[in-house]
mmCIF file of the N, C-alpha and C atoms, coordinates in Angstrom:
data_MODEL
# 
_entry.id   MODEL 
# 
loop_
_atom_site.group_PDB 
_atom_site.id 
_atom_site.type_symbol 
_atom_site.label_atom_id 
_atom_site.label_alt_id 
_atom_site.label_comp_id 
_atom_site.label_asym_id 
_atom_site.label_entity_id 
_atom_site.label_seq_id 
_atom_site.pdbx_PDB_ins_code 
_atom_site.Cartn_x 
_atom_site.Cartn_y 
_atom_site.Cartn_z 
_atom_site.occupancy 
_atom_site.B_iso_or_equiv 
_atom_site.pdbx_formal_charge 
_atom_site.auth_seq_id 
_atom_site.auth_comp_id 
_atom_site.auth_asym_id 
_atom_site.auth_atom_id 
_atom_site.pdbx_PDB_model_num 
ATOM 1   N N  . MET A 1 1  ? 16.718  19.791 -10.306 1.00 0.00 ? 1  MET A N  1 
ATOM 2   C CA . MET A 1 1  ? 17.831  20.683 -10.027 1.00 0.00 ? 1  MET A CA 1 
ATOM 3   C C  . MET A 1 1  ? 17.404  22.107 -9.767  1.00 0.00 ? 1  MET A C  1 
ATOM 4   N N  . TYR A 1 2  ? 16.103  22.376 -9.953  1.00 0.00 ? 2  TYR A N  1 
ATOM 5   C CA . TYR A 1 2  ? 15.573  23.708 -9.683  1.00 0.00 ? 2  TYR A CA 1 
ATOM 6   C C  . TYR A 1 2  ? 15.821  24.077 -8.235  1.00 0.00 ? 2  TYR A C  1 
ATOM 7   N N  . ILE A 1 3  ? 15.598  23.106 -7.358  1.00 0.00 ? 3  ILE A N  1 
ATOM 8   C CA . ILE A 1 3  ? 15.777  23.357 -5.902  1.00 0.00 ? 3  ILE A CA 1 
ATOM 9   C C  . ILE A 1 3  ? 17.209  23.826 -5.638  1.00 0.00 ? 3  ILE A C  1 
ATOM 10  N N  . TRP A 1 4  ? 18.166  23.153 -6.265  1.00 0.00 ? 4  TRP A N  1 
ATOM 11  C CA . TRP A 1 4  ? 19.572  23.464 -6.093  1.00 0.00 ? 4  TRP A CA 1 
ATOM 12  C C  . TRP A 1 4  ? 19.822  24.942 -6.528  1.00 0.00 ? 4  TRP A C  1 
ATOM 13  N N  . THR A 1 5  ? 19.338  25.307 -7.689  1.00 0.00 ? 5  THR A N  1 
ATOM 14  C CA . THR A 1 5  ? 19.585  26.685 -8.202  1.00 0.00 ? 5  THR A CA 1 
ATOM 15  C C  . THR A 1 5  ? 18.921  27.741 -7.355  1.00 0.00 ? 5  THR A C  1 
ATOM 16  N N  . ARG A 1 6  ? 17.801  27.396 -6.716  1.00 0.00 ? 6  ARG A N  1 
ATOM 17  C CA . ARG A 1 6  ? 17.112  28.373 -5.898  1.00 0.00 ? 6  ARG A CA 1 
ATOM 18  C C  . ARG A 1 6  ? 17.651  28.502 -4.453  1.00 0.00 ? 6  ARG A C  1 
ATOM 19  N N  . THR A 1 7  ? 18.090  27.369 -3.911  1.00 0.00 ? 7  THR A N  1 
ATOM 20  C CA . THR A 1 7  ? 18.537  27.377 -2.504  1.00 0.00 ? 7  THR A CA 1 
ATOM 21  C C  . THR A 1 7  ? 19.998  27.249 -2.333  1.00 0.00 ? 7  THR A C  1 
ATOM 22  N N  . GLY A 1 8  ? 20.716  26.684 -3.286  1.00 0.00 ? 8  GLY A N  1 
ATOM 23  C CA . GLY A 1 8  ? 22.153  26.453 -3.173  1.00 0.00 ? 8  GLY A CA 1 
ATOM 24  C C  . GLY A 1 8  ? 22.469  25.142 -2.520  1.00 0.00 ? 8  GLY A C  1 
ATOM 25  N N  . SER A 1 9  ? 21.500  24.343 -2.202  1.00 0.00 ? 9  SER A N  1 
ATOM 26  C CA . SER A 1 9  ? 21.743  23.045 -1.605  1.00 0.00 ? 9  SER A CA 1 
ATOM 27  C C  . SER A 1 9  ? 20.637  22.030 -1.967  1.00 0.00 ? 9  SER A C  1 
ATOM 28  N N  . MET A 1 10 ? 20.900  20.790 -1.854  1.00 0.00 ? 10 MET A N  1 
ATOM 29  C CA . MET A 1 10 ? 19.895  19.795 -2.109  1.00 0.00 ? 10 MET A CA 1 
ATOM 30  C C  . MET A 1 10 ? 19.052  19.590 -0.861  1.00 0.00 ? 10 MET A C  1 
ATOM 31  N N  . PRO A 1 11 ? 17.800  19.223 -1.003  1.00 0.00 ? 11 PRO A N  1 
ATOM 32  C CA . PRO A 1 11 ? 16.909  19.053 0.165   1.00 0.00 ? 11 PRO A CA 1 
ATOM 33  C C  . PRO A 1 11 ? 17.244  17.782 0.938   1.00 0.00 ? 11 PRO A C  1 
ATOM 34  N N  . LEU A 1 12 ? 17.030  17.838 2.239   1.00 0.00 ? 12 LEU A N  1 
ATOM 35  C CA . LEU A 1 12 ? 17.175  16.665 3.073   1.00 0.00 ? 12 LEU A CA 1 
ATOM 36  C C  . LEU A 1 12 ? 15.908  15.822 2.945   1.00 0.00 ? 12 LEU A C  1 
ATOM 37  N N  . LEU A 1 13 ? 14.733  16.467 2.870   1.00 0.00 ? 13 LEU A N  1 
ATOM 38  C CA . LEU A 1 13 ? 13.456  15.798 2.810   1.00 0.00 ? 13 LEU A CA 1 
ATOM 39  C C  . LEU A 1 13 ? 12.626  16.393 1.710   1.00 0.00 ? 13 LEU A C  1 
ATOM 40  N N  . ALA A 1 14 ? 11.989  15.561 0.951   1.00 0.00 ? 14 ALA A N  1 
ATOM 41  C CA . ALA A 1 14 ? 11.023  16.031 -0.057  1.00 0.00 ? 14 ALA A CA 1 
ATOM 42  C C  . ALA A 1 14 ? 9.825   15.057 0.004   1.00 0.00 ? 14 ALA A C  1 
ATOM 43  N N  . GLY A 1 15 ? 8.633   15.717 -0.086  1.00 0.00 ? 15 GLY A N  1 
ATOM 44  C CA . GLY A 1 15 ? 7.444   14.936 -0.083  1.00 0.00 ? 15 GLY A CA 1 
ATOM 45  C C  . GLY A 1 15 ? 6.595   15.248 -1.314  1.00 0.00 ? 15 GLY A C  1 
ATOM 46  N N  . GLY A 1 16 ? 5.900   14.232 -1.806  1.00 0.00 ? 16 GLY A N  1 
ATOM 47  C CA . GLY A 1 16 ? 5.063   14.442 -2.979  1.00 0.00 ? 16 GLY A CA 1 
ATOM 48  C C  . GLY A 1 16 ? 3.966   13.419 -3.077  1.00 0.00 ? 16 GLY A C  1 
ATOM 49  N N  . ASN A 1 17 ? 3.171   13.531 -4.133  1.00 0.00 ? 17 ASN A N  1 
ATOM 50  C CA . ASN A 1 17 ? 2.049   12.588 -4.233  1.00 0.00 ? 17 ASN A CA 1 
ATOM 51  C C  . ASN A 1 17 ? 1.719   12.263 -5.741  1.00 0.00 ? 17 ASN A C  1 
ATOM 52  N N  . ALA A 1 18 ? 2.582   12.657 -6.637  1.00 0.00 ? 18 ALA A N  1 
ATOM 53  C CA . ALA A 1 18 ? 2.255   12.449 -8.066  1.00 0.00 ? 18 ALA A CA 1 
ATOM 54  C C  . ALA A 1 18 ? 3.559   12.250 -8.849  1.00 0.00 ? 18 ALA A C  1 
ATOM 55  N N  . ASP A 1 19 ? 3.367   11.831 -10.086 1.00 0.00 ? 19 ASP A N  1 
ATOM 56  C CA . ASP A 1 19 ? 4.464   11.613 -10.978 1.00 0.00 ? 19 ASP A CA 1 
ATOM 57  C C  . ASP A 1 19 ? 5.345   12.859 -11.158 1.00 0.00 ? 19 ASP A C  1 
ATOM 58  N N  . GLY A 1 20 ? 4.686   14.002 -11.161 1.00 0.00 ? 20 GLY A N  1 
ATOM 59  C CA . GLY A 1 20 ? 5.431   15.270 -11.324 1.00 0.00 ? 20 GLY A CA 1 
ATOM 60  C C  . GLY A 1 20 ? 6.352   15.634 -10.230 1.00 0.00 ? 20 GLY A C  1 
ATOM 61  N N  . ASP A 1 21 ? 6.196   14.955 -9.067  1.00 0.00 ? 21 ASP A N  1 
ATOM 62  C CA . ASP A 1 21 ? 7.081   15.221 -7.903  1.00 0.00 ? 21 ASP A CA 1 
ATOM 63  C C  . ASP A 1 21 ? 8.332   14.316 -7.940  1.00 0.00 ? 21 ASP A C  1 
ATOM 64  N N  . ALA A 1 22 ? 8.460   13.409 -8.855  1.00 0.00 ? 22 ALA A N  1 
ATOM 65  C CA . ALA A 1 22 ? 9.566   12.446 -8.882  1.00 0.00 ? 22 ALA A CA 1 
ATOM 66  C C  . ALA A 1 22 ? 10.919  13.148 -8.979  1.00 0.00 ? 22 ALA A C  1 
ATOM 67  N N  . ALA A 1 23 ? 11.023  14.159 -9.790  1.00 0.00 ? 23 ALA A N  1 
ATOM 68  C CA . ALA A 1 23 ? 12.320  14.875 -9.881  1.00 0.00 ? 23 ALA A CA 1 
ATOM 69  C C  . ALA A 1 23 ? 12.758  15.467 -8.587  1.00 0.00 ? 23 ALA A C  1 
ATOM 70  N N  . MET A 1 24 ? 11.830  16.013 -7.839  1.00 0.00 ? 24 MET A N  1 
ATOM 71  C CA . MET A 1 24 ? 12.141  16.604 -6.571  1.00 0.00 ? 24 MET A CA 1 
ATOM 72  C C  . MET A 1 24 ? 12.535  15.525 -5.557  1.00 0.00 ? 24 MET A C  1 
ATOM 73  N N  . LEU A 1 25 ? 11.775  14.408 -5.566  1.00 0.00 ? 25 LEU A N  1 
ATOM 74  C CA . LEU A 1 25 ? 12.058  13.322 -4.623  1.00 0.00 ? 25 LEU A CA 1 
ATOM 75  C C  . LEU A 1 25 ? 13.387  12.718 -4.861  1.00 0.00 ? 25 LEU A C  1 
ATOM 76  N N  . GLU A 1 26 ? 13.810  12.603 -6.092  1.00 0.00 ? 26 GLU A N  1 
ATOM 77  C CA . GLU A 1 26 ? 15.115  11.960 -6.383  1.00 0.00 ? 26 GLU A CA 1 
ATOM 78  C C  . GLU A 1 26 ? 16.264  12.785 -5.976  1.00 0.00 ? 26 GLU A C  1 
ATOM 79  N N  . THR A 1 27 ? 16.106  14.082 -5.722  1.00 0.00 ? 27 THR A N  1 
ATOM 80  C CA . THR A 1 27 ? 17.215  14.898 -5.304  1.00 0.00 ? 27 THR A CA 1 
ATOM 81  C C  . THR A 1 27 ? 17.383  14.901 -3.785  1.00 0.00 ? 27 THR A C  1 
ATOM 82  N N  . ALA A 1 28 ? 16.401  14.491 -3.073  1.00 0.00 ? 28 ALA A N  1 
ATOM 83  C CA . ALA A 1 28 ? 16.400  14.555 -1.582  1.00 0.00 ? 28 ALA A CA 1 
ATOM 84  C C  . ALA A 1 28 ? 17.093  13.324 -0.990  1.00 0.00 ? 28 ALA A C  1 
ATOM 85  N N  . ARG A 1 29 ? 17.583  13.492 0.172   1.00 0.00 ? 29 ARG A N  1 
ATOM 86  C CA . ARG A 1 29 ? 18.170  12.334 0.921   1.00 0.00 ? 29 ARG A CA 1 
ATOM 87  C C  . ARG A 1 29 ? 17.072  11.393 1.367   1.00 0.00 ? 29 ARG A C  1 
ATOM 88  N N  . PHE A 1 30 ? 15.885  11.990 1.720   1.00 0.00 ? 30 PHE A N  1 
ATOM 89  C CA . PHE A 1 30 ? 14.771  11.171 2.189   1.00 0.00 ? 30 PHE A CA 1 
ATOM 90  C C  . PHE A 1 30 ? 13.575  11.576 1.328   1.00 0.00 ? 30 PHE A C  1 
ATOM 91  N N  . GLY A 1 31 ? 13.037  10.667 0.576   1.00 0.00 ? 31 GLY A N  1 
ATOM 92  C CA . GLY A 1 31 ? 11.851  10.920 -0.265  1.00 0.00 ? 31 GLY A CA 1 
ATOM 93  C C  . GLY A 1 31 ? 10.631  10.272 0.342   1.00 0.00 ? 31 GLY A C  1 
ATOM 94  N N  . LEU A 1 32 ? 9.568   11.044 0.435   1.00 0.00 ? 32 LEU A N  1 
ATOM 95  C CA . LEU A 1 32 ? 8.333   10.590 1.022   1.00 0.00 ? 32 LEU A CA 1 
ATOM 96  C C  . LEU A 1 32 ? 7.185   10.783 -0.010  1.00 0.00 ? 32 LEU A C  1 
ATOM 97  N N  . LEU A 1 33 ? 6.559   9.682  -0.375  1.00 0.00 ? 33 LEU A N  1 
ATOM 98  C CA . LEU A 1 33 ? 5.501   9.678  -1.338  1.00 0.00 ? 33 LEU A CA 1 
ATOM 99  C C  . LEU A 1 33 ? 4.168   9.346  -0.638  1.00 0.00 ? 33 LEU A C  1 
ATOM 100 N N  . ILE A 1 34 ? 3.188   10.262 -0.706  1.00 0.00 ? 34 ILE A N  1 
ATOM 101 C CA . ILE A 1 34 ? 1.872   10.034 -0.085  1.00 0.00 ? 34 ILE A CA 1 
ATOM 102 C C  . ILE A 1 34 ? 1.005   9.383  -1.163  1.00 0.00 ? 34 ILE A C  1 
ATOM 103 N N  . ARG A 1 35 ? 0.480   8.272  -0.812  1.00 0.00 ? 35 ARG A N  1 
ATOM 104 C CA . ARG A 1 35 ? -0.464  7.548  -1.682  1.00 0.00 ? 35 ARG A CA 1 
ATOM 105 C C  . ARG A 1 35 ? -1.889  7.772  -1.279  1.00 0.00 ? 35 ARG A C  1 
ATOM 106 N N  . HIS A 1 36 ? -2.667  8.452  -2.094  1.00 0.00 ? 36 HIS A N  1 
ATOM 107 C CA . HIS A 1 36 ? -4.046  8.774  -1.810  1.00 0.00 ? 36 HIS A CA 1 
ATOM 108 C C  . HIS A 1 36 ? -4.891  7.607  -2.245  1.00 0.00 ? 36 HIS A C  1 
ATOM 109 N N  . ASP A 1 37 ? -5.126  6.689  -1.319  1.00 0.00 ? 37 ASP A N  1 
ATOM 110 C CA . ASP A 1 37 ? -5.795  5.440  -1.689  1.00 0.00 ? 37 ASP A CA 1 
ATOM 111 C C  . ASP A 1 37 ? -6.970  5.116  -0.742  1.00 0.00 ? 37 ASP A C  1 
ATOM 112 N N  . ASP A 1 38 ? -7.533  6.111  -0.112  1.00 0.00 ? 38 ASP A N  1 
ATOM 113 C CA . ASP A 1 38 ? -8.622  5.936  0.895   1.00 0.00 ? 38 ASP A CA 1 
ATOM 114 C C  . ASP A 1 38 ? -9.872  6.597  0.418   1.00 0.00 ? 38 ASP A C  1 
ATOM 115 N N  . ALA A 1 39 ? -10.705 5.837  -0.240  1.00 0.00 ? 39 ALA A N  1 
ATOM 116 C CA . ALA A 1 39 ? -11.992 6.366  -0.779  1.00 0.00 ? 39 ALA A CA 1 
ATOM 117 C C  . ALA A 1 39 ? -13.033 6.612  0.307   1.00 0.00 ? 39 ALA A C  1 
ATOM 118 N N  . ASP A 1 40 ? -12.862 6.012  1.461   1.00 0.00 ? 40 ASP A N  1 
ATOM 119 C CA . ASP A 1 40 ? -13.800 6.194  2.551   1.00 0.00 ? 40 ASP A CA 1 
ATOM 120 C C  . ASP A 1 40 ? -13.659 7.576  3.236   1.00 0.00 ? 40 ASP A C  1 
ATOM 121 N N  . ARG A 1 41 ? -12.445 7.941  3.530   1.00 0.00 ? 41 ARG A N  1 
ATOM 122 C CA . ARG A 1 41 ? -12.158 9.185  4.256   1.00 0.00 ? 41 ARG A CA 1 
ATOM 123 C C  . ARG A 1 41 ? -11.717 10.327 3.387   1.00 0.00 ? 41 ARG A C  1 
ATOM 124 N N  . GLU A 1 42 ? -11.372 10.001 2.136   1.00 0.00 ? 42 GLU A N  1 
ATOM 125 C CA . GLU A 1 42 ? -10.872 11.014 1.215   1.00 0.00 ? 42 GLU A CA 1 
ATOM 126 C C  . GLU A 1 42 ? -11.080 10.429 -0.198  1.00 0.00 ? 42 GLU A C  1 
ATOM 127 N N  . PHE A 1 43 ? -10.841 11.220 -1.182  1.00 0.00 ? 43 PHE A N  1 
ATOM 128 C CA . PHE A 1 43 ? -10.857 10.704 -2.554  1.00 0.00 ? 43 PHE A CA 1 
ATOM 129 C C  . PHE A 1 43 ? -9.694  9.789  -2.763  1.00 0.00 ? 43 PHE A C  1 
ATOM 130 N N  . ALA A 1 44 ? -9.902  8.658  -3.438  1.00 0.00 ? 44 ALA A N  1 
ATOM 131 C CA . ALA A 1 44 ? -8.820  7.749  -3.792  1.00 0.00 ? 44 ALA A CA 1 
ATOM 132 C C  . ALA A 1 44 ? -8.434  8.130  -5.189  1.00 0.00 ? 44 ALA A C  1 
ATOM 133 N N  . TYR A 1 45 ? -7.219  8.617  -5.372  1.00 0.00 ? 45 TYR A N  1 
ATOM 134 C CA . TYR A 1 45 ? -6.749  8.948  -6.694  1.00 0.00 ? 45 TYR A CA 1 
ATOM 135 C C  . TYR A 1 45 ? -5.267  8.635  -6.850  1.00 0.00 ? 45 TYR A C  1 
ATOM 136 N N  . ASP A 1 46 ? -5.049  7.390  -7.248  1.00 0.00 ? 46 ASP A N  1 
ATOM 137 C CA . ASP A 1 46 ? -3.671  6.935  -7.555  1.00 0.00 ? 46 ASP A CA 1 
ATOM 138 C C  . ASP A 1 46 ? -3.312  7.278  -9.032  1.00 0.00 ? 46 ASP A C  1 
ATOM 139 N N  . ALA A 1 47 ? -4.348  7.625  -9.813  1.00 0.00 ? 47 ALA A N  1 
ATOM 140 C CA . ALA A 1 47 ? -4.056  8.005  -11.219 1.00 0.00 ? 47 ALA A CA 1 
ATOM 141 C C  . ALA A 1 47 ? -3.143  9.259  -11.165 1.00 0.00 ? 47 ALA A C  1 
ATOM 142 N N  . GLY A 1 48 ? -2.109  9.174  -11.970 1.00 0.00 ? 48 GLY A N  1 
ATOM 143 C CA . GLY A 1 48 ? -1.160  10.278 -11.984 1.00 0.00 ? 48 GLY A CA 1 
ATOM 144 C C  . GLY A 1 48 ? 0.059   10.053 -11.068 1.00 0.00 ? 48 GLY A C  1 
ATOM 145 N N  . ALA A 1 49 ? 0.035   8.884  -10.410 1.00 0.00 ? 49 ALA A N  1 
ATOM 146 C CA . ALA A 1 49 ? 1.151   8.570  -9.493  1.00 0.00 ? 49 ALA A CA 1 
ATOM 147 C C  . ALA A 1 49 ? 1.760   7.222  -9.804  1.00 0.00 ? 49 ALA A C  1 
ATOM 148 N N  . GLU A 1 50 ? 1.333   6.608  -10.893 1.00 0.00 ? 50 GLU A N  1 
ATOM 149 C CA . GLU A 1 50 ? 1.798   5.253  -11.244 1.00 0.00 ? 50 GLU A CA 1 
ATOM 150 C C  . GLU A 1 50 ? 3.310   5.165  -11.368 1.00 0.00 ? 50 GLU A C  1 
ATOM 151 N N  . LYS A 1 51 ? 3.872   6.118  -12.111 1.00 0.00 ? 51 LYS A N  1 
ATOM 152 C CA . LYS A 1 51 ? 5.322   6.079  -12.313 1.00 0.00 ? 51 LYS A CA 1 
ATOM 153 C C  . LYS A 1 51 ? 6.077   6.413  -11.017 1.00 0.00 ? 51 LYS A C  1 
ATOM 154 N N  . ALA A 1 52 ? 5.563   7.353  -10.251 1.00 0.00 ? 52 ALA A N  1 
ATOM 155 C CA . ALA A 1 52 ? 6.188   7.683  -8.973  1.00 0.00 ? 52 ALA A CA 1 
ATOM 156 C C  . ALA A 1 52 ? 6.176   6.464  -8.017  1.00 0.00 ? 52 ALA A C  1 
ATOM 157 N N  . LEU A 1 53 ? 5.059   5.785  -7.961  1.00 0.00 ? 53 LEU A N  1 
ATOM 158 C CA . LEU A 1 53 ? 4.955   4.582  -7.108  1.00 0.00 ? 53 LEU A CA 1 
ATOM 159 C C  . LEU A 1 53 ? 5.965   3.501  -7.505  1.00 0.00 ? 53 LEU A C  1 
ATOM 160 N N  . ALA A 1 54 ? 6.101   3.317  -8.832  1.00 0.00 ? 54 ALA A N  1 
ATOM 161 C CA . ALA A 1 54 ? 7.069   2.320  -9.322  1.00 0.00 ? 54 ALA A CA 1 
ATOM 162 C C  . ALA A 1 54 ? 8.517   2.763  -9.045  1.00 0.00 ? 54 ALA A C  1 
ATOM 163 N N  . GLU A 1 55 ? 8.766   4.061  -9.201  1.00 0.00 ? 55 GLU A N  1 
ATOM 164 C CA . GLU A 1 55 ? 10.076  4.578  -8.938  1.00 0.00 ? 55 GLU A CA 1 
ATOM 165 C C  . GLU A 1 55 ? 10.400  4.556  -7.428  1.00 0.00 ? 55 GLU A C  1 
ATOM 166 N N  . ALA A 1 56 ? 9.412   4.675  -6.584  1.00 0.00 ? 56 ALA A N  1 
ATOM 167 C CA . ALA A 1 56 ? 9.608   4.646  -5.150  1.00 0.00 ? 56 ALA A CA 1 
ATOM 168 C C  . ALA A 1 56 ? 10.264  3.306  -4.713  1.00 0.00 ? 56 ALA A C  1 
ATOM 169 N N  . LYS A 1 57 ? 9.794   2.216  -5.335  1.00 0.00 ? 57 LYS A N  1 
ATOM 170 C CA . LYS A 1 57 ? 10.378  0.897  -5.041  1.00 0.00 ? 57 LYS A CA 1 
ATOM 171 C C  . LYS A 1 57 ? 11.827  0.843  -5.417  1.00 0.00 ? 57 LYS A C  1 
ATOM 172 N N  . GLU A 1 58 ? 12.158  1.390  -6.590  1.00 0.00 ? 58 GLU A N  1 
ATOM 173 C CA . GLU A 1 58 ? 13.524  1.353  -7.110  1.00 0.00 ? 58 GLU A CA 1 
ATOM 174 C C  . GLU A 1 58 ? 14.456  2.207  -6.292  1.00 0.00 ? 58 GLU A C  1 
ATOM 175 N N  . ARG A 1 59 ? 14.010  3.357  -5.865  1.00 0.00 ? 59 ARG A N  1 
ATOM 176 C CA . ARG A 1 59 ? 14.859  4.352  -5.185  1.00 0.00 ? 59 ARG A CA 1 
ATOM 177 C C  . ARG A 1 59 ? 14.772  4.298  -3.677  1.00 0.00 ? 59 ARG A C  1 
ATOM 178 N N  . GLY A 1 60 ? 13.942  3.452  -3.125  1.00 0.00 ? 60 GLY A N  1 
ATOM 179 C CA . GLY A 1 60 ? 13.858  3.352  -1.665  1.00 0.00 ? 60 GLY A CA 1 
ATOM 180 C C  . GLY A 1 60 ? 13.158  4.501  -0.990  1.00 0.00 ? 60 GLY A C  1 
ATOM 181 N N  . TRP A 1 61 ? 12.239  5.121  -1.691  1.00 0.00 ? 61 TRP A N  1 
ATOM 182 C CA . TRP A 1 61 ? 11.467  6.218  -1.076  1.00 0.00 ? 61 TRP A CA 1 
ATOM 183 C C  . TRP A 1 61 ? 10.423  5.609  -0.127  1.00 0.00 ? 61 TRP A C  1 
ATOM 184 N N  . THR A 1 62 ? 10.069  6.278  0.918   1.00 0.00 ? 62 THR A N  1 
ATOM 185 C CA . THR A 1 62 ? 9.039   5.840  1.799   1.00 0.00 ? 62 THR A CA 1 
ATOM 186 C C  . THR A 1 62 ? 7.674   6.165  1.173   1.00 0.00 ? 62 THR A C  1 
ATOM 187 N N  . VAL A 1 63 ? 6.803   5.226  1.127   1.00 0.00 ? 63 VAL A N  1 
ATOM 188 C CA . VAL A 1 63 ? 5.445   5.400  0.598   1.00 0.00 ? 63 VAL A CA 1 
ATOM 189 C C  . VAL A 1 63 ? 4.475   5.303  1.748   1.00 0.00 ? 63 VAL A C  1 
ATOM 190 N N  . VAL A 1 64 ? 3.677   6.354  1.975   1.00 0.00 ? 64 VAL A N  1 
ATOM 191 C CA . VAL A 1 64 ? 2.689   6.384  3.015   1.00 0.00 ? 64 VAL A CA 1 
ATOM 192 C C  . VAL A 1 64 ? 1.289   6.221  2.418   1.00 0.00 ? 64 VAL A C  1 
ATOM 193 N N  . SER A 1 65 ? 0.575   5.231  2.901   1.00 0.00 ? 65 SER A N  1 
ATOM 194 C CA . SER A 1 65 ? -0.788  4.965  2.383   1.00 0.00 ? 65 SER A CA 1 
ATOM 195 C C  . SER A 1 65 ? -1.794  5.728  3.303   1.00 0.00 ? 65 SER A C  1 
ATOM 196 N N  . MET A 1 66 ? -2.627  6.508  2.659   1.00 0.00 ? 66 MET A N  1 
ATOM 197 C CA . MET A 1 66 ? -3.717  7.217  3.409   1.00 0.00 ? 66 MET A CA 1 
ATOM 198 C C  . MET A 1 66 ? -4.631  6.250  4.060   1.00 0.00 ? 66 MET A C  1 
ATOM 199 N N  . GLN A 1 67 ? -4.904  5.105  3.384   1.00 0.00 ? 67 GLN A N  1 
ATOM 200 C CA . GLN A 1 67 ? -5.793  4.090  3.913   1.00 0.00 ? 67 GLN A CA 1 
ATOM 201 C C  . GLN A 1 67 ? -5.223  3.332  5.053   1.00 0.00 ? 67 GLN A C  1 
ATOM 202 N N  . ASN A 1 68 ? -3.989  2.913  4.988   1.00 0.00 ? 68 ASN A N  1 
ATOM 203 C CA . ASN A 1 68 ? -3.419  2.080  6.036   1.00 0.00 ? 68 ASN A CA 1 
ATOM 204 C C  . ASN A 1 68 ? -2.594  2.827  7.059   1.00 0.00 ? 68 ASN A C  1 
ATOM 205 N N  . ASP A 1 69 ? -1.730  3.732  6.625   1.00 0.00 ? 69 ASP A N  1 
ATOM 206 C CA . ASP A 1 69 ? -0.748  4.355  7.535   1.00 0.00 ? 69 ASP A CA 1 
ATOM 207 C C  . ASP A 1 69 ? -1.391  5.475  8.313   1.00 0.00 ? 69 ASP A C  1 
ATOM 208 N N  . PHE A 1 70 ? -2.267  6.256  7.732   1.00 0.00 ? 70 PHE A N  1 
ATOM 209 C CA . PHE A 1 70 ? -2.851  7.342  8.437   1.00 0.00 ? 70 PHE A CA 1 
ATOM 210 C C  . PHE A 1 70 ? -3.782  6.816  9.532   1.00 0.00 ? 70 PHE A C  1 
ATOM 211 N N  . LYS A 1 71 ? -4.332  5.639  9.375   1.00 0.00 ? 71 LYS A N  1 
ATOM 212 C CA . LYS A 1 71 ? -5.113  5.025  10.411  1.00 0.00 ? 71 LYS A CA 1 
ATOM 213 C C  . LYS A 1 71 ? -4.306  4.787  11.652  1.00 0.00 ? 71 LYS A C  1 
ATOM 214 N N  . VAL A 1 72 ? -3.059  4.392  11.450  1.00 0.00 ? 72 VAL A N  1 
ATOM 215 C CA . VAL A 1 72 ? -2.141  4.175  12.573  1.00 0.00 ? 72 VAL A CA 1 
ATOM 216 C C  . VAL A 1 72 ? -1.664  5.489  13.161  1.00 0.00 ? 72 VAL A C  1 
ATOM 217 N N  . VAL A 1 73 ? -1.253  6.414  12.337  1.00 0.00 ? 73 VAL A N  1 
ATOM 218 C CA . VAL A 1 73 ? -0.740  7.700  12.806  1.00 0.00 ? 73 VAL A CA 1 
ATOM 219 C C  . VAL A 1 73 ? -1.758  8.475  13.608  1.00 0.00 ? 73 VAL A C  1 
ATOM 220 N N  . PHE A 1 74 ? -2.999  8.551  13.111  1.00 0.00 ? 74 PHE A N  1 
ATOM 221 C CA . PHE A 1 74 ? -4.026  9.345  13.728  1.00 0.00 ? 74 PHE A CA 1 
ATOM 222 C C  . PHE A 1 74 ? -5.011  8.526  14.550  1.00 0.00 ? 74 PHE A C  1 
ATOM 223 N N  . ASP A 1 75 ? -4.771  7.188  14.633  1.00 0.00 ? 75 ASP A N  1 
ATOM 224 C CA . ASP A 1 75 ? -5.653  6.333  15.393  1.00 0.00 ? 75 ASP A CA 1 
ATOM 225 C C  . ASP A 1 75 ? -7.155  6.494  15.031  1.00 0.00 ? 75 ASP A C  1 
ATOM 226 N N  . LEU A 1 76 ? -7.394  6.453  13.725  1.00 0.00 ? 76 LEU A N  1 
ATOM 227 C CA . LEU A 1 76 ? -8.765  6.664  13.220  1.00 0.00 ? 76 LEU A CA 1 
ATOM 228 C C  . LEU A 1 76 ? -9.409  5.358  12.943  1.00 0.00 ? 76 LEU A C  1 
# 
């Protein structure tokens, strides 16, 4: 609700990558969770995002995998 008190409206889009971002994601109309799971091109660190990943399934947030989806987006 901090976003509401600061801006006067709820966000249309919120993006995050950890459990601490869940409160922000649940207030948005579209929640985007980045999953850092590519040890070859970046550090793989899903630790600290376990709850957010589980909640993403329940709430219908879009989860983007650094390993799988960024390969498609950036044709790497």
